[in-house]
Backbone as XML, in Angstrom:
<?xml version="1.0"?>
<chain id="A" units="angstrom">
  <residue number="1" name="MET">
    <atom name="N" x="127.026" y="77.670" z="-29.064"/>
    <atom name="CA" x="126.975" y="77.443" z="-27.377"/>
    <atom name="C" x="127.701" y="75.611" z="-27.533"/>
  </residue>
  <residue number="2" name="GLU">
    <atom name="N" x="128.489" y="75.628" z="-26.669"/>
    <atom name="CA" x="129.087" y="74.362" z="-26.483"/>
    <atom name="C" x="128.862" y="74.364" z="-25.254"/>
  </residue>
  <residue number="3" name="GLY">
    <atom name="N" x="129.083" y="72.840" z="-24.796"/>
    <atom name="CA" x="128.919" y="72.208" z="-23.567"/>
    <atom name="C" x="129.063" y="70.796" z="-23.564"/>
  </residue>
  <residue number="4" name="ILE">
    <atom name="N" x="129.133" y="70.304" z="-22.113"/>
    <atom name="CA" x="129.060" y="68.840" z="-21.892"/>
    <atom name="C" x="128.440" y="68.622" z="-20.982"/>
  </residue>
  <residue number="5" name="HIS">
    <atom name="N" x="127.363" y="67.687" z="-21.156"/>
    <atom name="CA" x="126.375" y="67.631" z="-19.935"/>
    <atom name="C" x="126.965" y="65.829" z="-19.740"/>
  </residue>
  <residue number="6" name="LEU">
    <atom name="N" x="127.508" y="65.417" z="-18.490"/>
    <atom name="CA" x="128.021" y="64.282" z="-17.859"/>
    <atom name="C" x="126.713" y="63.363" z="-17.063"/>
  </residue>
  <residue number="7" name="LEU">
    <atom name="N" x="126.200" y="62.157" z="-17.870"/>
    <atom name="CA" x="125.107" y="61.853" z="-16.936"/>
    <atom name="C" x="125.517" y="60.748" z="-16.429"/>
  </residue>
  <residue number="8" name="GLY">
    <atom name="N" x="124.569" y="60.083" z="-15.559"/>
    <atom name="CA" x="125.214" y="59.040" z="-14.535"/>
    <atom name="C" x="124.124" y="57.612" z="-13.715"/>
  </residue>
  <residue number="9" name="GLU">
    <atom name="N" x="124.139" y="56.574" z="-14.249"/>
    <atom name="CA" x="123.222" y="56.249" z="-13.602"/>
    <atom name="C" x="124.252" y="54.934" z="-12.634"/>
  </residue>
  <residue number="10" name="TRP">
    <atom name="N" x="123.823" y="55.472" z="-10.928"/>
    <atom name="CA" x="124.755" y="54.581" z="-10.008"/>
    <atom name="C" x="123.860" y="53.715" z="-9.012"/>
  </residue>
  <residue number="11" name="TYR">
    <atom name="N" x="123.976" y="52.221" z="-9.181"/>
    <atom name="CA" x="123.619" y="51.103" z="-8.507"/>
    <atom name="C" x="124.338" y="50.554" z="-7.422"/>
  </residue>
  <residue number="12" name="GLY">
    <atom name="N" x="123.915" y="50.383" z="-6.461"/>
    <atom name="CA" x="124.523" y="49.270" z="-5.365"/>
    <atom name="C" x="125.034" y="50.691" z="-4.531"/>
  </residue>
  <residue number="13" name="CYS">
    <atom name="N" x="124.244" y="51.626" z="-4.911"/>
    <atom name="CA" x="124.910" y="52.942" z="-3.390"/>
    <atom name="C" x="124.277" y="52.454" z="-2.078"/>
  </residue>
  <residue number="14" name="ALA">
    <atom name="N" x="125.018" y="52.863" z="-1.041"/>
    <atom name="CA" x="124.427" y="52.731" z="0.485"/>
    <atom name="C" x="123.490" y="53.295" z="1.100"/>
  </residue>
  <residue number="15" name="ALA">
    <atom name="N" x="121.910" y="52.292" z="0.821"/>
    <atom name="CA" x="120.917" y="52.528" z="0.964"/>
    <atom name="C" x="120.536" y="53.618" z="2.293"/>
  </residue>
  <residue number="16" name="ASP">
    <atom name="N" x="121.181" y="53.301" z="2.961"/>
    <atom name="CA" x="120.905" y="54.012" z="4.698"/>
    <atom name="C" x="121.851" y="55.180" z="5.159"/>
  </residue>
  <residue number="17" name="THR">
    <atom name="N" x="122.466" y="56.036" z="4.091"/>
    <atom name="CA" x="123.469" y="56.822" z="4.202"/>
    <atom name="C" x="122.534" y="57.989" z="4.304"/>
  </residue>
  <residue number="18" name="PRO">
    <atom name="N" x="122.854" y="59.498" z="5.135"/>
    <atom name="CA" x="122.290" y="60.574" z="5.312"/>
    <atom name="C" x="121.850" y="61.293" z="3.323"/>
  </residue>
  <residue number="19" name="GLU">
    <atom name="N" x="123.069" y="60.844" z="2.810"/>
    <atom name="CA" x="122.629" y="61.817" z="1.327"/>
    <atom name="C" x="121.995" y="61.047" z="1.000"/>
  </residue>
  <residue number="20" name="MET">
    <atom name="N" x="121.428" y="59.444" z="0.773"/>
    <atom name="CA" x="120.283" y="58.628" z="0.197"/>
    <atom name="C" x="119.342" y="58.772" z="0.902"/>
  </residue>
  <residue number="21" name="THR">
    <atom name="N" x="119.158" y="59.477" z="1.886"/>
    <atom name="CA" x="117.614" y="59.474" z="2.422"/>
    <atom name="C" x="117.053" y="60.685" z="2.641"/>
  </residue>
  <residue number="22" name="ARG">
    <atom name="N" x="117.603" y="61.807" z="3.137"/>
    <atom name="CA" x="117.658" y="62.802" z="3.779"/>
    <atom name="C" x="118.051" y="64.245" z="2.880"/>
  </residue>
  <residue number="23" name="SER">
    <atom name="N" x="117.308" y="65.088" z="2.951"/>
    <atom name="CA" x="117.549" y="66.286" z="1.675"/>
    <atom name="C" x="118.544" y="67.327" z="2.143"/>
  </residue>
  <residue number="24" name="ALA">
    <atom name="N" x="118.341" y="67.645" z="3.297"/>
    <atom name="CA" x="119.330" y="68.252" z="4.036"/>
    <atom name="C" x="120.706" y="68.154" z="3.421"/>
  </residue>
  <residue number="25" name="SER">
    <atom name="N" x="121.613" y="66.422" z="3.931"/>
    <atom name="CA" x="122.528" y="65.895" z="3.823"/>
    <atom name="C" x="123.122" y="65.606" z="2.162"/>
  </residue>
  <residue number="26" name="LEU">
    <atom name="N" x="122.034" y="65.347" z="1.570"/>
    <atom name="CA" x="122.431" y="65.791" z="0.150"/>
    <atom name="C" x="122.247" y="67.058" z="-0.506"/>
  </residue>
  <residue number="27" name="ARG">
    <atom name="N" x="121.775" y="68.276" z="0.169"/>
    <atom name="CA" x="122.319" y="69.377" z="-0.758"/>
    <atom name="C" x="123.472" y="69.566" z="0.153"/>
  </residue>
  <residue number="28" name="ALA">
    <atom name="N" x="123.896" y="69.538" z="1.606"/>
    <atom name="CA" x="125.098" y="69.654" z="1.985"/>
    <atom name="C" x="126.361" y="69.162" z="1.023"/>
  </residue>
  <residue number="29" name="LEU">
    <atom name="N" x="126.579" y="68.120" z="0.814"/>
    <atom name="CA" x="126.856" y="67.738" z="0.316"/>
    <atom name="C" x="127.203" y="68.021" z="-1.757"/>
  </residue>
  <residue number="30" name="CYS">
    <atom name="N" x="126.404" y="68.434" z="-2.173"/>
    <atom name="CA" x="126.180" y="68.609" z="-3.055"/>
    <atom name="C" x="126.936" y="70.221" z="-3.471"/>
  </residue>
  <residue number="31" name="VAL">
    <atom name="N" x="126.878" y="71.084" z="-2.573"/>
    <atom name="CA" x="127.102" y="72.382" z="-2.635"/>
    <atom name="C" x="128.623" y="72.211" z="-1.996"/>
  </residue>
  <residue number="32" name="ARG">
    <atom name="N" x="128.965" y="71.275" z="-1.346"/>
    <atom name="CA" x="130.235" y="71.238" z="-0.788"/>
    <atom name="C" x="131.077" y="71.158" z="-1.717"/>
  </residue>
  <residue number="33" name="LEU">
    <atom name="N" x="130.999" y="70.241" z="-2.864"/>
    <atom name="CA" x="131.803" y="69.659" z="-3.819"/>
    <atom name="C" x="131.448" y="70.396" z="-5.147"/>
  </residue>
  <residue number="34" name="ALA">
    <atom name="N" x="130.902" y="71.123" z="-4.845"/>
    <atom name="CA" x="130.373" y="72.454" z="-6.117"/>
    <atom name="C" x="131.190" y="73.629" z="-6.048"/>
  </residue>
  <residue number="35" name="GLU">
    <atom name="N" x="131.200" y="73.853" z="-5.189"/>
    <atom name="CA" x="132.295" y="74.776" z="-4.291"/>
    <atom name="C" x="133.689" y="74.617" z="-4.466"/>
  </residue>
  <residue number="36" name="ALA">
    <atom name="N" x="134.263" y="73.199" z="-4.310"/>
    <atom name="CA" x="135.347" y="72.824" z="-4.134"/>
    <atom name="C" x="135.506" y="72.676" z="-5.382"/>
  </residue>
  <residue number="37" name="SER">
    <atom name="N" x="134.784" y="71.857" z="-6.685"/>
    <atom name="CA" x="135.272" y="72.102" z="-8.421"/>
    <atom name="C" x="135.058" y="73.625" z="-8.975"/>
  </residue>
  <residue number="38" name="ALA">
    <atom name="N" x="135.308" y="74.473" z="-8.326"/>
    <atom name="CA" x="135.580" y="75.794" z="-8.228"/>
    <atom name="C" x="134.200" y="76.225" z="-9.660"/>
  </residue>
  <residue number="39" name="MET">
    <atom name="N" x="133.149" y="75.918" z="-9.331"/>
    <atom name="CA" x="131.635" y="75.878" z="-9.922"/>
    <atom name="C" x="130.819" y="77.280" z="-9.171"/>
  </residue>
  <residue number="40" name="THR">
    <atom name="N" x="130.498" y="78.114" z="-9.775"/>
    <atom name="CA" x="129.843" y="79.302" z="-9.100"/>
    <atom name="C" x="128.549" y="79.248" z="-8.951"/>
  </residue>
  <residue number="41" name="ILE">
    <atom name="N" x="127.664" y="78.774" z="-7.676"/>
    <atom name="CA" x="126.099" y="78.403" z="-7.298"/>
    <atom name="C" x="125.564" y="79.655" z="-7.355"/>
  </residue>
  <residue number="42" name="VAL">
    <atom name="N" x="124.374" y="79.509" z="-8.185"/>
    <atom name="CA" x="123.498" y="80.542" z="-7.431"/>
    <atom name="C" x="122.248" y="80.105" z="-7.483"/>
  </residue>
  <residue number="43" name="GLY">
    <atom name="N" x="121.938" y="79.649" z="-7.059"/>
    <atom name="CA" x="120.599" y="79.005" z="-6.327"/>
    <atom name="C" x="120.558" y="77.161" z="-6.510"/>
  </residue>
  <residue number="44" name="ASP">
    <atom name="N" x="119.507" y="76.663" z="-5.193"/>
    <atom name="CA" x="119.603" y="74.971" z="-4.808"/>
    <atom name="C" x="118.463" y="75.219" z="-4.562"/>
  </residue>
  <residue number="45" name="SER">
    <atom name="N" x="117.581" y="73.624" z="-4.830"/>
    <atom name="CA" x="116.121" y="73.520" z="-4.390"/>
    <atom name="C" x="116.446" y="71.848" z="-4.217"/>
  </residue>
  <residue number="46" name="PHE">
    <atom name="N" x="116.294" y="71.694" z="-2.793"/>
    <atom name="CA" x="115.678" y="69.954" z="-2.843"/>
    <atom name="C" x="114.677" y="69.437" z="-2.047"/>
  </residue>
  <residue number="47" name="HIS">
    <atom name="N" x="113.831" y="68.270" z="-2.979"/>
    <atom name="CA" x="112.869" y="67.886" z="-2.339"/>
    <atom name="C" x="113.008" y="66.742" z="-1.291"/>
  </residue>
  <residue number="48" name="GLN">
    <atom name="N" x="112.278" y="66.376" z="-0.506"/>
    <atom name="CA" x="112.443" y="64.885" z="0.330"/>
    <atom name="C" x="110.545" y="64.569" z="0.302"/>
  </residue>
  <residue number="49" name="PHE">
    <atom name="N" x="111.145" y="63.197" z="-0.236"/>
    <atom name="CA" x="109.844" y="62.456" z="-0.381"/>
    <atom name="C" x="109.897" y="61.465" z="1.386"/>
  </residue>
  <residue number="50" name="GLU">
    <atom name="N" x="108.639" y="61.232" z="1.058"/>
    <atom name="CA" x="108.376" y="60.201" z="2.226"/>
    <atom name="C" x="107.798" y="59.175" z="1.889"/>
  </residue>
  <residue number="51" name="PRO">
    <atom name="N" x="108.780" y="57.755" z="2.188"/>
    <atom name="CA" x="109.710" y="58.319" z="3.611"/>
    <atom name="C" x="111.052" y="58.443" z="3.045"/>
  </residue>
  <residue number="52" name="GLN">
    <atom name="N" x="111.291" y="58.451" z="2.371"/>
    <atom name="CA" x="112.646" y="58.307" z="2.081"/>
    <atom name="C" x="112.900" y="58.932" z="0.407"/>
  </residue>
  <residue number="53" name="GLY">
    <atom name="N" x="113.963" y="59.134" z="-0.013"/>
    <atom name="CA" x="114.473" y="59.767" z="-1.133"/>
    <atom name="C" x="114.723" y="60.753" z="-1.302"/>
  </residue>
  <residue number="54" name="VAL">
    <atom name="N" x="115.141" y="61.748" z="-2.162"/>
    <atom name="CA" x="115.113" y="63.145" z="-2.328"/>
    <atom name="C" x="115.305" y="63.249" z="-4.357"/>
  </residue>
  <residue number="55" name="THR">
    <atom name="N" x="115.196" y="64.456" z="-4.877"/>
    <atom name="CA" x="115.376" y="65.104" z="-5.603"/>
    <atom name="C" x="115.927" y="66.456" z="-5.167"/>
  </residue>
  <residue number="56" name="GLY">
    <atom name="N" x="117.332" y="66.553" z="-6.203"/>
    <atom name="CA" x="117.720" y="67.950" z="-5.909"/>
    <atom name="C" x="118.618" y="68.497" z="-7.470"/>
  </residue>
  <residue number="57" name="THR">
    <atom name="N" x="118.726" y="70.235" z="-7.692"/>
    <atom name="CA" x="119.662" y="70.621" z="-8.686"/>
    <atom name="C" x="120.137" y="71.868" z="-7.393"/>
  </residue>
  <residue number="58" name="VAL">
    <atom name="N" x="121.095" y="72.065" z="-7.814"/>
    <atom name="CA" x="122.328" y="73.185" z="-7.892"/>
    <atom name="C" x="122.245" y="74.032" z="-8.810"/>
  </residue>
  <residue number="59" name="LEU">
    <atom name="N" x="121.804" y="75.119" z="-8.996"/>
    <atom name="CA" x="121.594" y="75.900" z="-10.225"/>
    <atom name="C" x="123.071" y="76.527" z="-9.959"/>
  </residue>
  <residue number="60" name="LEU">
    <atom name="N" x="123.934" y="76.407" z="-11.280"/>
    <atom name="CA" x="125.654" y="77.141" z="-11.427"/>
    <atom name="C" x="125.160" y="78.853" z="-12.298"/>
  </residue>
  <residue number="61" name="ALA">
    <atom name="N" x="125.989" y="78.800" z="-12.215"/>
    <atom name="CA" x="126.185" y="79.921" z="-12.947"/>
    <atom name="C" x="126.897" y="79.108" z="-14.303"/>
  </residue>
  <residue number="62" name="GLU">
    <atom name="N" x="127.553" y="77.907" z="-14.410"/>
    <atom name="CA" x="127.904" y="77.219" z="-14.927"/>
    <atom name="C" x="126.910" y="76.726" z="-16.355"/>
  </residue>
  <residue number="63" name="SER">
    <atom name="N" x="125.914" y="76.238" z="-15.329"/>
    <atom name="CA" x="124.918" y="75.626" z="-15.833"/>
    <atom name="C" x="124.396" y="74.918" z="-14.599"/>
  </residue>
  <residue number="64" name="HIS">
    <atom name="N" x="123.885" y="73.192" z="-14.605"/>
    <atom name="CA" x="123.468" y="72.555" z="-13.239"/>
    <atom name="C" x="124.115" y="71.606" z="-12.786"/>
  </residue>
  <residue number="65" name="LEU">
    <atom name="N" x="123.612" y="70.656" z="-11.772"/>
    <atom name="CA" x="123.661" y="69.429" z="-11.326"/>
    <atom name="C" x="122.618" y="69.358" z="-10.655"/>
  </residue>
  <residue number="66" name="ALA">
    <atom name="N" x="121.887" y="67.799" z="-11.192"/>
    <atom name="CA" x="120.282" y="67.513" z="-10.966"/>
    <atom name="C" x="120.985" y="65.890" z="-10.354"/>
  </residue>
  <residue number="67" name="ILE">
    <atom name="N" x="120.343" y="65.686" z="-8.955"/>
    <atom name="CA" x="120.791" y="64.745" z="-8.625"/>
    <atom name="C" x="118.861" y="64.225" z="-7.527"/>
  </residue>
  <residue number="68" name="HIS">
    <atom name="N" x="118.901" y="62.781" z="-8.107"/>
    <atom name="CA" x="117.933" y="61.815" z="-7.833"/>
    <atom name="C" x="117.996" y="60.620" z="-6.837"/>
  </residue>
  <residue number="69" name="THR">
    <atom name="N" x="117.645" y="60.303" z="-5.761"/>
    <atom name="CA" x="117.747" y="59.186" z="-4.994"/>
    <atom name="C" x="117.060" y="58.174" z="-4.509"/>
  </residue>
  <residue number="70" name="TRP">
    <atom name="N" x="116.825" y="56.750" z="-4.941"/>
    <atom name="CA" x="115.830" y="55.971" z="-4.642"/>
    <atom name="C" x="116.499" y="55.274" z="-3.948"/>
  </residue>
  <residue number="71" name="PRO">
    <atom name="N" x="116.698" y="55.391" z="-2.333"/>
    <atom name="CA" x="117.489" y="54.867" z="-1.508"/>
    <atom name="C" x="116.843" y="53.687" z="-1.387"/>
  </residue>
  <residue number="72" name="GLU">
    <atom name="N" x="115.453" y="52.832" z="-1.784"/>
    <atom name="CA" x="114.906" y="51.448" z="-1.735"/>
    <atom name="C" x="115.411" y="50.771" z="-2.543"/>
  </residue>
  <residue number="73" name="HIS">
    <atom name="N" x="115.797" y="50.957" z="-3.596"/>
    <atom name="CA" x="116.579" y="50.629" z="-4.886"/>
    <atom name="C" x="118.527" y="51.101" z="-4.638"/>
  </residue>
  <residue number="74" name="GLY">
    <atom name="N" x="118.746" y="51.545" z="-3.778"/>
    <atom name="CA" x="120.665" y="51.855" z="-4.022"/>
    <atom name="C" x="121.028" y="52.566" z="-5.029"/>
  </residue>
  <residue number="75" name="PHE">
    <atom name="N" x="120.112" y="53.274" z="-5.816"/>
    <atom name="CA" x="120.184" y="53.982" z="-7.021"/>
    <atom name="C" x="119.871" y="55.141" z="-7.082"/>
  </residue>
  <residue number="76" name="VAL">
    <atom name="N" x="120.714" y="55.933" z="-7.694"/>
    <atom name="CA" x="121.266" y="57.051" z="-8.157"/>
    <atom name="C" x="121.144" y="57.644" z="-9.529"/>
  </residue>
  <residue number="77" name="THR">
    <atom name="N" x="120.121" y="58.545" z="-9.909"/>
    <atom name="CA" x="120.754" y="59.320" z="-11.607"/>
    <atom name="C" x="121.310" y="60.858" z="-11.115"/>
  </residue>
  <residue number="78" name="ILE">
    <atom name="N" x="122.398" y="61.132" z="-11.417"/>
    <atom name="CA" x="122.903" y="62.586" z="-11.492"/>
    <atom name="C" x="123.068" y="62.561" z="-13.061"/>
  </residue>
  <residue number="79" name="ASP">
    <atom name="N" x="123.321" y="63.836" z="-12.890"/>
    <atom name="CA" x="124.246" y="65.086" z="-14.161"/>
    <atom name="C" x="124.550" y="65.989" z="-13.742"/>
  </residue>
  <residue number="80" name="VAL">
    <atom name="N" x="125.348" y="66.464" z="-14.942"/>
    <atom name="CA" x="126.025" y="67.687" z="-14.690"/>
    <atom name="C" x="126.188" y="67.958" z="-16.118"/>
  </residue>
  <residue number="81" name="TYR">
    <atom name="N" x="125.896" y="69.523" z="-15.779"/>
    <atom name="CA" x="125.668" y="69.847" z="-17.152"/>
    <atom name="C" x="126.493" y="71.361" z="-17.351"/>
  </residue>
  <residue number="82" name="VAL">
    <atom name="N" x="127.843" y="71.916" z="-18.041"/>
    <atom name="CA" x="128.010" y="73.198" z="-18.234"/>
    <atom name="C" x="128.030" y="73.502" z="-19.687"/>
  </residue>
  <residue number="83" name="CYS">
    <atom name="N" x="128.052" y="74.554" z="-19.749"/>
    <atom name="CA" x="128.078" y="75.321" z="-21.154"/>
    <atom name="C" x="129.478" y="75.920" z="-21.317"/>
  </residue>
  <residue number="84" name="ASN">
    <atom name="N" x="130.232" y="75.682" z="-22.070"/>
    <atom name="CA" x="131.349" y="76.439" z="-22.088"/>
    <atom name="C" x="131.417" y="77.683" z="-23.124"/>
  </residue>
  <residue number="85" name="TYR">
    <atom name="N" x="130.514" y="78.748" z="-22.252"/>
    <atom name="CA" x="130.539" y="80.210" z="-23.326"/>
    <atom name="C" x="131.930" y="80.786" z="-23.322"/>
  </residue>
  <residue number="86" name="THR">
    <atom name="N" x="132.102" y="81.632" z="-21.952"/>
    <atom name="CA" x="133.167" y="82.090" z="-22.117"/>
    <atom name="C" x="134.684" y="81.652" z="-22.232"/>
  </residue>
  <residue number="87" name="THR">
    <atom name="N" x="134.464" y="80.345" z="-21.335"/>
    <atom name="CA" x="135.443" y="79.658" z="-20.854"/>
    <atom name="C" x="134.936" y="78.005" z="-20.751"/>
  </residue>
  <residue number="88" name="ASP">
    <atom name="N" x="136.278" y="77.321" z="-21.134"/>
    <atom name="CA" x="136.006" y="75.626" z="-21.022"/>
    <atom name="C" x="135.732" y="75.392" z="-19.711"/>
  </residue>
  <residue number="89" name="ASN">
    <atom name="N" x="134.770" y="74.915" z="-19.025"/>
    <atom name="CA" x="133.819" y="74.367" z="-17.846"/>
    <atom name="C" x="133.974" y="72.593" z="-17.714"/>
  </residue>
  <residue number="90" name="THR">
    <atom name="N" x="134.762" y="72.092" z="-18.933"/>
    <atom name="CA" x="134.809" y="70.396" z="-18.746"/>
    <atom name="C" x="135.477" y="69.977" z="-17.801"/>
  </residue>
  <residue number="91" name="ALA">
    <atom name="N" x="136.460" y="70.742" z="-17.734"/>
    <atom name="CA" x="137.418" y="70.047" z="-16.408"/>
    <atom name="C" x="136.542" y="69.925" z="-14.768"/>
  </residue>
  <residue number="92" name="LYS">
    <atom name="N" x="135.619" y="71.250" z="-14.459"/>
    <atom name="CA" x="135.333" y="71.659" z="-13.417"/>
    <atom name="C" x="134.128" y="70.585" z="-13.314"/>
  </residue>
  <residue number="93" name="ALA">
    <atom name="N" x="133.602" y="70.415" z="-14.750"/>
    <atom name="CA" x="132.119" y="69.377" z="-14.826"/>
    <atom name="C" x="132.670" y="67.863" z="-14.104"/>
  </residue>
  <residue number="94" name="GLU">
    <atom name="N" x="133.633" y="67.543" z="-15.164"/>
    <atom name="CA" x="134.752" y="66.098" z="-14.981"/>
    <atom name="C" x="134.736" y="66.061" z="-13.326"/>
  </residue>
  <residue number="95" name="LYS">
    <atom name="N" x="135.441" y="66.967" z="-12.836"/>
    <atom name="CA" x="135.742" y="67.114" z="-11.114"/>
    <atom name="C" x="135.071" y="66.592" z="-10.011"/>
  </residue>
  <residue number="96" name="LEU">
    <atom name="N" x="133.281" y="67.561" z="-10.740"/>
    <atom name="CA" x="132.384" y="67.183" z="-9.781"/>
    <atom name="C" x="131.711" y="66.020" z="-10.219"/>
  </residue>
  <residue number="97" name="PHE">
    <atom name="N" x="131.604" y="65.765" z="-10.943"/>
    <atom name="CA" x="131.173" y="64.108" z="-11.510"/>
    <atom name="C" x="132.030" y="63.264" z="-10.313"/>
  </residue>
  <residue number="98" name="ARG">
    <atom name="N" x="133.148" y="63.072" z="-10.606"/>
    <atom name="CA" x="134.091" y="62.301" z="-10.053"/>
    <atom name="C" x="133.728" y="62.305" z="-8.491"/>
  </residue>
  <residue number="99" name="ALA">
    <atom name="N" x="133.486" y="63.382" z="-7.961"/>
    <atom name="CA" x="133.769" y="63.924" z="-6.660"/>
    <atom name="C" x="132.164" y="63.181" z="-5.919"/>
  </residue>
  <residue number="100" name="MET">
    <atom name="N" x="131.334" y="63.446" z="-6.880"/>
    <atom name="CA" x="129.676" y="62.910" z="-6.369"/>
    <atom name="C" x="129.479" y="61.639" z="-5.898"/>
  </residue>
  <residue number="101" name="GLN">
    <atom name="N" x="130.390" y="60.907" z="-7.318"/>
    <atom name="CA" x="130.372" y="59.427" z="-7.608"/>
    <atom name="C" x="131.410" y="58.629" z="-6.547"/>
  </residue>
  <residue number="102" name="ASP">
    <atom name="N" x="132.430" y="59.584" z="-5.772"/>
    <atom name="CA" x="133.449" y="58.760" z="-4.602"/>
    <atom name="C" x="132.330" y="59.413" z="-3.369"/>
  </residue>
  <residue number="103" name="ALA">
    <atom name="N" x="131.730" y="60.201" z="-3.848"/>
    <atom name="CA" x="131.105" y="60.223" z="-1.904"/>
    <atom name="C" x="129.566" y="59.286" z="-1.818"/>
  </residue>
  <residue number="104" name="MET">
    <atom name="N" x="129.131" y="58.680" z="-2.715"/>
    <atom name="CA" x="127.581" y="58.443" z="-2.870"/>
    <atom name="C" x="128.460" y="56.411" z="-3.047"/>
  </residue>
  <residue number="105" name="ARG">
    <atom name="N" x="129.521" y="55.993" z="-3.791"/>
    <atom name="CA" x="130.174" y="55.102" z="-3.633"/>
    <atom name="C" x="129.530" y="53.996" z="-4.598"/>
  </residue>
  <residue number="106" name="PRO">
    <atom name="N" x="129.053" y="54.128" z="-5.585"/>
    <atom name="CA" x="128.134" y="52.824" z="-6.216"/>
    <atom name="C" x="128.979" y="51.797" z="-6.474"/>
  </residue>
  <residue number="107" name="GLN">
    <atom name="N" x="128.023" y="50.699" z="-6.506"/>
    <atom name="CA" x="129.102" y="49.083" z="-6.879"/>
    <atom name="C" x="129.296" y="48.911" z="-8.628"/>
  </residue>
  <residue number="108" name="ARG">
    <atom name="N" x="128.177" y="49.830" z="-8.805"/>
    <atom name="CA" x="128.159" y="49.513" z="-10.658"/>
    <atom name="C" x="127.437" y="50.971" z="-11.397"/>
  </residue>
  <residue number="109" name="THR">
    <atom name="N" x="128.075" y="51.045" z="-12.479"/>
    <atom name="CA" x="127.687" y="52.345" z="-12.983"/>
    <atom name="C" x="127.219" y="52.075" z="-14.315"/>
  </residue>
  <residue number="110" name="LYS">
    <atom name="N" x="126.777" y="53.307" z="-14.595"/>
    <atom name="CA" x="126.388" y="53.694" z="-16.598"/>
    <atom name="C" x="127.278" y="55.146" z="-16.284"/>
  </residue>
  <residue number="111" name="PHE">
    <atom name="N" x="127.345" y="55.356" z="-17.797"/>
    <atom name="CA" x="128.357" y="57.246" z="-17.837"/>
    <atom name="C" x="128.223" y="57.230" z="-19.404"/>
  </residue>
  <residue number="112" name="GLN">
    <atom name="N" x="127.387" y="58.083" z="-19.410"/>
    <atom name="CA" x="127.189" y="58.957" z="-20.983"/>
    <atom name="C" x="128.228" y="60.288" z="-20.414"/>
  </residue>
  <residue number="113" name="ALA">
    <atom name="N" x="128.740" y="61.390" z="-21.670"/>
    <atom name="CA" x="129.416" y="62.451" z="-22.214"/>
    <atom name="C" x="128.824" y="62.541" z="-23.492"/>
  </residue>
  <residue number="114" name="ILE">
    <atom name="N" x="127.405" y="63.704" z="-23.296"/>
    <atom name="CA" x="126.987" y="64.388" z="-24.923"/>
    <atom name="C" x="127.475" y="65.855" z="-24.813"/>
  </residue>
  <residue number="115" name="HIS">
    <atom name="N" x="128.403" y="65.802" z="-25.916"/>
    <atom name="CA" x="128.667" y="67.063" z="-26.152"/>
    <atom name="C" x="127.536" y="67.767" z="-27.045"/>
  </residue>
  <residue number="116" name="ARG">
    <atom name="N" x="127.221" y="68.607" z="-26.249"/>
    <atom name="CA" x="126.372" y="69.754" z="-26.575"/>
    <atom name="C" x="126.170" y="71.239" z="-27.715"/>
  </residue>
  <residue number="117" name="GLY">
    <atom name="N" x="125.633" y="71.937" z="-28.284"/>
    <atom name="CA" x="126.081" y="72.399" z="-28.945"/>
    <atom name="C" x="127.248" y="72.556" z="-30.067"/>
  </residue>
  <residue number="118" name="GLY">
    <atom name="N" x="128.254" y="73.433" z="-30.219"/>
    <atom name="CA" x="128.629" y="73.671" z="-31.431"/>
    <atom name="C" x="128.935" y="74.452" z="-32.348"/>
  </residue>
  <residue number="119" name="SER">
    <atom name="N" x="129.784" y="74.147" z="-33.659"/>
    <atom name="CA" x="129.523" y="75.317" z="-34.658"/>
    <atom name="C" x="128.031" y="75.192" z="-35.711"/>
  </residue>
  <residue number="120" name="ASP">
    <atom name="N" x="127.795" y="73.957" z="-35.675"/>
    <atom name="CA" x="125.942" y="73.432" z="-35.960"/>
    <atom name="C" x="124.931" y="73.756" z="-35.192"/>
  </residue>
  <residue number="121" name="ALA">
    <atom name="N" x="125.342" y="74.372" z="-34.238"/>
    <atom name="CA" x="124.137" y="74.473" z="-33.232"/>
    <atom name="C" x="122.948" y="75.744" z="-33.823"/>
  </residue>
</chain>
């Protein structure tokens, strides 16, 4: 089983945006951008922390998007994982990741791409 796992740490995100502080807003963004990236959504779960911050996942037929916000630090972690079982979904994953980054507008980023599985799996 082959796949790509894209991991991001985003620093300097605007702390007062609804996507950073409210679960409904972050969920709407994630679902909209996953659909725009031609992903197949099979479910989602988002949790609102008090007084702020959100943890969320969008379950995809291709695998998942997970995101966590810390508005008090302007910090976001994100991962997008897709498997490439019957088709190569790498471009979809990259499109979703870039769209999320564009929406959250970090001032500084860390990025990793991990190739998972393969012939030695």
